[in-house]
N, C-alpha and C positions, 0 to 999 in steps of 0.2 A: 656608478655612484662614486664620487671622489673618496679617496682614502682619508681616514681621520689623521690629521697632522699632529694630534696631541696625545697619542698613545704613550703611556708612561714607560720609559725605558731607562731606568736609573744607570745601568752601566755606561750608556752613552754620555750622560752628564758627568759621570766620574772621570771618563777619559778627557772630556772637555775641560773639567775643572783642574786637572793636573797637567794639562798641556803647557809646555814651555813656550815662551815667546819665540818667534822666528828669529834665528840668528842671522846677522848680515852676511856671514860667510856662506849661507845656504843659497840665498837668492835675494835680489834687491827687495827692500821692504815696500810696503804699500805706498809710503810717501814718495818714493822714487817713481812709481808708476803714475800716481796722481799728478806728479810734476809735469808729465807730458801733456796734460790738458791745458789748452790755452786759456789764459785769464781774459775774460771779455771786458774787464773794466779798464778805464783810462788810468794811466800811471799816476796822474795827479790825484791825491786824495786816498790812495790805497793805504789803509792802516793795518790790514791783516792779510797775509798771503792767502792765495786761493787754496793752496794745499791744506793749510790749517783749517779753513772753513769746511772743506770737503771731508777731511778726516774727523773733524769735530762732529759734523752731522752724522757720519757713519757710526761713530762711537755712541752717539745719543740714540740712534735708531736701534743699535744693538742692546742698549739699555731699556728699550721699550717705547721710545718716543715715536708718536704717530703723526705729529704735525710739526710745522716750523716753530710754532710757539713752544711746544714741548722741547724741541731741540735747544732753543735759546734758554729755557729754564734749566735744562740739564747743564748747559755750559756755565750758566751763572753760579750753579751750586758746585761745580768741579773744584777740587782743591788745587793749590798752586802747583804741586808737582805734576799733576795731570795736565794742567794748562801749559806748562812748560814743555812737556813731552808732545803735546799736540802741535807745537810750533807757533803758538800765539805770541803776540808782541809784548814786550815789557811796557809797563805803564810809566811814562816819564814823569807823571805828576805825583805818584804815590811812593815811588821808591825803586831801587835798582832791581830787587828780587821779587817784584810784584808783576804778575802777568795779567793783562787784560784780555777779555774775551769779546768777540763781536756781538753787537746788539741784535735783537730780533729783526729789525729793519735791514741791517747789513746782510744778515743771513738770507732773508727772504729775497732781497734784490739780487744778491749774488747767485743763488740757486736758480733764480728765474732767468738768468742770462747765460748760464754754462751750456756748452754744447753737449747734449745728452748722448749723442752717438760716440763722441770722443771719450766721454766718461765711461760708457758701457764697454768700449774697446779696452780701455786701460784696466778696468776692473776684471774683465774676462781674461786678459793676458796675465794679470797677477795671479788669479786663482788657478789658471791652467798651468802656470809655471810651478806653483806650489804643489800641484797634484801630479807632477811628472814622476812616474814610478821608477824605482831602481832597476827593476827587471821588466822588460817589455811584456805587455799583456798579449796572450795568444789570441784573444778575441778581437774582432774588428771593432774599432771605435764607432760609436753611433751618436748622431746629432739629430735632435728633434726640432722642427720648425713649426711654430704655431703662434697665433695672435690672441690678444686679450684687450678688452675695452675697459678703460678706467672710468667707471660709471659716475664717479663723483666729480671728475675733472671736465672742464669745458674749454674748448679752444677759443682764444681771444678773437680770431678772425671771423668765425661764423657761429660760435656758440655750440658746435657739435661736440660730442664726447670724444676724448682722446683715445686712440687705438694704437697699441704697440705690437710689433712683430718681433719675435725673439727666436734665437737659436740656442738650444741648451744641450749640454752633454748628458746622455742618458744616465751614466753611472754616477757622476759627481754632482749633478744638478748645477753645474757652472754655466751661467749665461754667457756665451761667447760673444754675442752681438745682439743689439736691440735698436730698433728705430721706430719712429712714429710714422704711421701710414694713414691714408684716407679711408678709414673704416675697413670692414672685412673685404670688400672688393679691391681695396688698395693693397692687400697682401700679395696679390699675384704679380703686379709689376715690381714690387719691392723685394721679391724673393731673391733674385740674382744680386742686386746691390747689397743686400744683407749679408750674403755669404762671400762676396767678392774678395774680401781681405783676409779670409780665414784659410788656414792650411788644412784642407780636407782630403789630401791624398790618401787613398786607401780606406777612407771612412765611408760609412753608409749614412745617408741623410733620409730621415723618415718624415713624412708629412701627410696631412689629411687630403681628402679628395679635392679640396679647393686648389691645391698646387699640382694636381695631376695634369700637366701640360707638356707637350713635346719639347717646347723650348727649355723648360726647367730640367727635363731629363738630359737633353743634349748638353746643357750648360754643366751639369754635374759630372757627366761621364767624360766629355771631351775637354772642357776647360779646367775642371778641378780634379780630374783623375779620381773621382769618387764614385760611389754607387748610390742608388736610390731604392726606397721602398715606399710606394705610393698606394693609398687606398683608391678604389675605383667606385664611383657612385653615379647618380643620375646626371650630374653636370657634364659627364662624358658618355652620352647614351650609346653611341656606336661602340666604344671600347667596352662599356658594361655589358652590352649584348654579346660581344665577342667572347668575353670572359664566361658569361653564363652558358654559352653554347658548347663549351668544351665538354667532353664525355666524362663528367664527374662521377657518374654511377659506376664507371669501370675503374676509378682511381681509389686505391686503398687509403684508409686513414693513417697518416704518418705521425701524428702527435695528438695526445689527449691530455687535458688538464682538468682538474676539478678543484674549485675554490668554494669555501664557505665562510661568509663574513658579511657584516653590514646588513644582517637580516635577510640574506638570500643565499641560494646555492647556484653556482654557475658551472656549467659543463662546456668545454671547448674542444672541438675537433678541427684538425688542420689537414687539408689535402693540397698537394703541390703537383703542378704539371710543368715540364720543361717544354718551351716553345721556341720556334725560330720564325723570323719574319712575321711577327705578330701584328704589325701595323702601328707599333709604338716604339720610339727609338730605344734600342739597346735592351729591350725586354728579354730576359732569359728564363724567367719562371713566373707562373701565375698561381696565386694562392686562393683557396676557398676556405674561409673560416666560418664554422657554424657554432653559434653561441646559443645555449639553452639555459634559461634562468627561471628560477621559481622563488617566489617570495615566501619566506618561512612564516610570515605573519598571516598568510592567506590560509583559510581553513581548508580549501580544496587542494590536497597534496598532489593531485594529478594535473594541475593547471601549470603548464610550462609555456614560456614565451620563447620562440625560436627566431633568430635573426641570422641571415647569411650575408657575409661580407666578402668582397673580392679585393685583392691587392696584386700589384705587379712589382717586380724587382729586376734590377740588372745583375744581381748576384746569381751566378750559376750554382748548380747543385753541389759542385766540388768546393765552392767558396762559402756556402752556408747550409747547414743541415736544416731539416724541417723544424727541429727543436729550437735552433738558433733563430730561425725566421719567426717562430711563435714568440720568442723572447723579445725580438725587435718590435713586433707589433704591439705587444703589451707595454714594452718599455717606452714607446712613443707617448703613451698617456701619462708618463711621469711629468711631462711639462704641464699637464693640466692638474694632476693630483699633487705633485711635489713642488710646483712653483706657483701657478696662477691661483689654485685653491688656497694654498698657504698664505699667499699675499692677501687674499680676501679675508680669510678667517683669522689668522694670527696677527696680521698687521693692519687689518681693517682698511684695506686699500680702497675698496669701493665706497666707503663712507667718508674718505678724505675729501676735503673741500679745497685743497691746494690747487690753484688755477693760474697763478701768475706766470706768464712766459713759459719757459721750459721746466719749471719747478716740478710739475707732475711726473714728467719723464725722469728727471733727476732723482726724485724720491723713489721711483720704481727701480732705478739703478742701484740705489743704496740698499733697498730691500733685497734685491738680487745678490748683492755683495754679502749681506748678513746671512742669507739662506745658504749660500755657497760656503761661507766660512764655518758655520755651525755644522753643516752636513759632512765636513771633513772628519769629524769625530765618529762617523758612523751613524746608525739610527739613534735619534735623539729627540726628546720632547722639546720642540722649539719654543713653545710657550713657557715652559719651565726654565729653559735656557735664558730667555729674555728676562725673566724675573730674577734669575741668579745674577745676571750682569747688572741689573738695576740696583742691587744691594751694595755694590762696591764699584765706584767709578774707575778703579784701576783695572778691573777685570776686562772691560771692553778693549782697553789698549793692549793687554796681554794677548787676547784672542786675535786682534788685528795685527799682531807682530810688532807692536811699538813698545819699546822699553822705556822705563822711567830712568831719569838721571842723565 
């Protein structure tokens, strides 16, 4: 069951509220990264820079805008200092110190033509650079890969729902890359292109059973100098049978966890076996996870539901302890609970009817940006943070690292 994205955590909001705008001396600001995105419009007739439109849209989404119409309304209500900081153009008809904002039509047409993959790369690079720690983390970096269908958006070519494949950092929720694919089956051939431009040396990539293929494992270990942790299910019957045939009854339990929340109790046990020449490229360990859950609302306290899941990894025992492997498995679902679920519930993404061109993917990129920015303050009530930014048009700019004046 997905985690509740709206648990009230006032300290997180306090940290966010007192955060200073990002100083240029620390790292280039968001405008510099967005400037790397190519403007798809012809030079003739450009009245507003592409960067201004993109950052204006991001600020409006941070203030709670869920549609392009809402973005245009927020822009129209923005005071002159905010318009100037966003980089909008001066209005030659009304005065020297009056800044005009793009109309809804301009915003809609522009967002519908922007390259969403370039935008996702620019946003991911900016967030990743901001999150560079002063001291190197002793734990290995983890990146989750998973897809999501935009249920309210339809592709112009065939009318099918848009489907996005994303790579997200486990810890910071930063979406490092995102691209549109042809439904869930299209995730498999898009796995390598999605990760091709990312620096994954030493990292571990987690993915569900859909991506458990020898080519993906070979690509990560050989080409990217990374590691993998893949689930094994019925789509790989031979590999699944090989995992199940291991002598698990002789293997001790190496990690136990007990969680209580969302109306249920969950017990997890983890067993790990070191293997050689397992029949899957670079496999060093096989994991067996047993999950037992009981619904607290069920009157029968003895009714437990047991699920056994297998996974394989290229990490050797010396590189990852059983407890760390358990954390990686659970951390993979952060892309569901902390990204996809939040975009659905807090940003109402599945209810969005934005369909023009690449606008659905661009709006998803902007939501990823806002989630990544807000989560930098630690655990925070995202819905309350959006409401707080909606009360003062200057707050979105400060959070995005854009200074007034």
